[in-house]
N, C-alpha and C positions, 0 to 999 in steps of 0.2 A: 503492500499500500504506499509506504513511505518512498519506495524506489519511483514508482510510477507517478507519484505526486511530484518529485523532484524533475522527472523528464518532462512532464505536462508544464511545469513552471519555466523550464528551459526552453520548450517549443514556444510558449507564449511569449516569453521575452525575446526570442529570437525573431519571430514575426513582427512584433512591436517595435523592436529597434531597427529592424530592416524598414519598416514603413516610415519611421522617423528619420532614417538617413536619406531615403529618397524622397520624402516630401518636405523636410526643413531645411530652409536656407542655411542653417547654421552647420549643415553637414554635407549637404547635396553637391557633389562634383562628379566628374565622369570617373575618377578613380574610385572614389567611395561607394558609388552605386554597385560596383563588383563585390565589395565588401558586404553590401547588403544582400546580394544574390547568393554570396556564401552563406550567411546566416540562414536565408530561406532553405538553402540545400541542406544544412545541417538539421535544421527544423523537420523537414519532410523525412529525412532519414531517422530521426528520433520518433516521429509520428508512427512510421511504418514498426518500429520496434515496439511501440506502445500497442499498435495493433496485434502485434504477434503475442504479446504478452496477456492481452485481454480476449484473445481468441476472437477477434472481430471479424477475421476472414472466412469464418464458416457461417455466420448469418449474412455477411456481405461478401460474397468471393470475387465480386468485380474490383474490390480494393486491391486485389492481387495484381492487377494491371498497373497500380502505382508502385507496389512492394517489388516487383519484379524488375522495374527499370532500375539500372545501375547508376544511382544518383552519385556514387562516389566518384565517377568520371569528371564530374563537374567542379568537384572540390579543387583539384590543382589548376583547373581551367580558370575559376574565378579569382584565386589567390594569385595567379600569374598576371591576369590582367588588372587587378588592383595595382600591382607592383609597376608593371610598365606604363600605366597611366599616370604615375607620379613620377616619371622621369621626362626628360625632355623630348620635343617632337622629332627630332632627328633620329634618335633611337628608336623611339616608338613606330615610326613611319616604316620601318625594317621590318615589322613582325607582320606575319600574315595570321591574323587574329582569327578568321574563319577556318583554319585548318584545326584548330585547338577543340572545336566542336563536333568534328567528323567522328571521333571515337564513340562519344556519348549517343550521336545520332545512329551510328551502326547499332550499338547495343541496344537502343530503344526500339528501334525497327525489329530486330531479331527477336526480342522479348515478346513484343507486342503480337508479332505474327505467331508465336508459339501460343501465347494466351487466348488467342482468337479460337484455336482449336482446344487447349486444355481447359480454360475457363469459360469462355463465351459459348463454346461448341458450334460456332458459325460454319466451320468446315471441317473435314478430318485431313491431316497430313498425310499424305500416302507414303508407303515404306521407302520408296526412293526419295521422297522429301525429307524423311527423318534422318536419311545418311547425309544428304545435304546440310541439313540443321546441324548435326554433329561436327561436320567440319567446319562450318561457319562458327560454331561454339569454340572450337579450339583456336580460331582466328581471333574471337572475342577475348578469350583467356590469354593469348599472346599479346593483345593490344593492353589488356590490363597490367601485365607484367613489364611492359616496356614504356608505353605512352605515360603511365602516371608517374612512376619514378623519374622518368626524363624530363618531364615538365617542372615537377618539383624541384629537381637539381638544378634545371636551367634558370629557374626562378632565383635561388641563390646567386646564380652568375649576373644577373640582370640588376641585383640590388646595388651592386657596386656603382651604378649609375647614379644613384640617390646622392645628392649634395649634403642634405640635412643630417647631421650625425646623430641627433636624438631620435629622429624619425626613423632613421636606417636601423637603429638598435631595436625599438619595439617592433618594426616589420620583420627583423630577423628573427626574433623572438616568437612572433606570431606564426611564421613561416615554419619555425622548428617543431613547434607544438604541434600545428597541423600535420606536417610530414611525418613526425612520429606517430601519431594517431593512424594515417593513411598506412605507413609500412607495416605498422602492427597488425592491421586488419589483414592486408596482403599476405603476410606471413602465416598468420593464423588460418585464413581461407585455404591458401595452398597446403599447409600442412594437414588439415582437415580432409583433403581431396585423397591423401594418401594414407591417413591413419583412420580416417572415418569415426572421429571423435564427436561428441556433443558440443555444438558452438555455443550454447545459450549462455553459460557462465561466463566465458571470455567475452561475448557480446555485451554482456551487461556492464563489463568493466569499461569497454570501449564507449559505449552509450554514456556513461558516466563522465568519461573524459570529454565527450562531445560537448556535454552541459557545461563542463568547465571552459571550454573555448569560447562558448556564448557569453558566459558571466565575465570572462576576462576581457573578451573585446569591448564589452559594455563599460566596465568600471576602470581598467587599466587603459585599454586602447584609446578609447574617447576621452576620458576624463583626464588621466595623468598625462598621457602622451599628445591629447588634443589632436583628433582629427579635425574638429574645429577648434580655433584658438579662442573662442569666446568661453573662457573657463567658468564664469559665474553663470552663464546661461545653461552650460551643459550640466553644472552641479544642481542648479533648480530642476532640470529636466530628471535627472538620475535620482533626485530625492522626492520626486512627487509620486504618486501612485501610478503605476504602468497601465491600469486600466483606462487608457486615454481614447476617447472617441476620434472619429476620423474629424468630425467638425473642429474640435480642439487642435488637432494638428494643422489644420488649415488657419485657425486664429494665430498660432505661434508662428507660422510660415510667412503670413501676411502682415504681422504687425511687428512693431519694434518697442516692446515695453522699455520704460526709462532705465530698469537696473540693467538691461540688456545693452542699451545705448552707452551707459555710464562705464561699462566695462571695456569698450573699444577707445583706445587713446592713440596718440601719434607713436607709442611704443609697441603698438600691436605689430607682431611679426609679419603678417601679410601686407600691412601698409608699407612696412619698411622695404619688403621685397619689391613692391610695386614702385615705390620711389627709385629702387636702384634700377630697375628695368627702365624707368623713364630717363634717369639721370645718365647711366652708365651705356645701357644698350639702346637708347633712344626709340623705344617702341612706338612713340606717337608719330614717327615719321611714315608709318604703315597707314596709309589713307583709308584701308578697310577695317582698321581697329576698332573693336567693340568690346561689350562687358564680356561677352561668351569667350572670346580669345583670351582676354586678359585672366578669366576665370579658369580657362584652361592651363595657362601658364603658371598659375598660382596654386592649381589644385583645390579650388573652392567653386562654390556656384556663383552664378552671375548676381542673383540677388544679394550675396553676401558682399560681393565686391561693391556693389551700391551702397549697402549699408555701411561699409568701413569708410568709403570716401565721403558719403552723407555726414557721416557722424564726425570724423576727424576734421575734414575740411570746411564742412557746412555747405558744400556745393555738390552738384550732381556730376555724374562721369564724364559727360561731353565737355562740360566746363573746365574740368579738371585737366583733361587731356589737352584741350585747346590753350590752356595757360602755358604748357610746355611748348607747344607749337607756336605761340606767339614769342615766347623767350627765344625761340630757336631764331625766328626771323629777325628778332631786333639785334641778336649777336651778328647775323649775317650782315646786316644793314652797318654795323660798325666795324666789321673786318674787312681790311682792303682786299683779301683774296676772293672776295663775292662782289666786287666793284663792277664786274662786267654781267652779273646777274641782274635782271629786272625784278620789279617787287612781286609779279605774279609767279615767276619762277621760284623764288624764295619761299612763297607761300605754299607751292604745290611741293617743293622739296621737304617741307617741315610736315607735311601731311595732309594738308587741306585740299578737299576735292574739287573745288571750283573757286574762281575769281570772287565770286558774290559771297559765297561763304566766308572766305578769307577777309574780304574787306570789312564785312559787316562785324565778323568776331574781333579783328583787330580794333576797329572803332570802339566796339564795346568794352573791351579790356583796357585799353590805353586812353581812350578819349579823343584820339587822333586817328585820322586816316593814315594808311601806311606811307603815303607821299608827304602828308605833313610831318610825320614822325622822322621820317628820312632827311626832310629840309631842315628840321630843327636839331639834328643830331649829326650833322656833317663835321 
């Protein structure tokens, strides 16, 4: 009873935490969404284990369709995608992401094809088909023994591209815990094929380990090492009742309570990184730059980018970026190296998309037209 209660709590927490990561601007980013998918996958695996304990498959045999799908193929995929989406675009663009899902798709199709016979009774697989299924099953086993270990080990290799040492430390820890759990399952499963022993006791230990991963990700991965740097907001979330309705999640996402705003200052790590991107890498010169691109570079959501800029500067994203563009134009005007440039060229070089936008923004920021500014600063 206590054991299943612990499992059910972990399942509930994994689902709720995954929804919060996907829905809340505090956590939502292209990398964190894969962490949410990892939590969902672990929750499904635990749910199937609870079904097995409670003998739910007897009255509801169609649940076997979910149970027989090898969800373990998704665990290394989602943690790998979580890692590579936290590194720079150059490395990430070299990864053929869709290939990661092929083993899971192969496994799912193979198991569903068998369940349509064994569970649903829609058709009967002929003798020749059974031989083919066995051959495909051997391929399936080979994939499990090669693909899963390879992707987990390759994930360690990709971590070296992470620049933040604190972030790297907690991700290595998470990857090590998950890898240990997966390797233990594979070893136990392979051993059971040869020795024919009961897996129930060992699976119980692995299930408890999976609940630990969900709890650890919640309280250490998010709060201590801060997937979202808004520590006070995360603390408030983790210390409120987890029975949050969907409407409440929407309120958290679309509003900025005072205590959340006060926790964001000029010392905010993401704001500091944004300042460096503008000052050192001059990302504002990209005329197509938008919140989504900046959010991708910072590893946070577009909404959180706006929240940081609004809170720290009191201005919106467009005006914040245009300030840098105007300063770049002013430097060009005062620099003799650009004396052959006309004003429009300077504006376009600084990231403005048109003459109208450039002149209008320059006048708004400086109180002068570009020509007036140039004439008074010769």
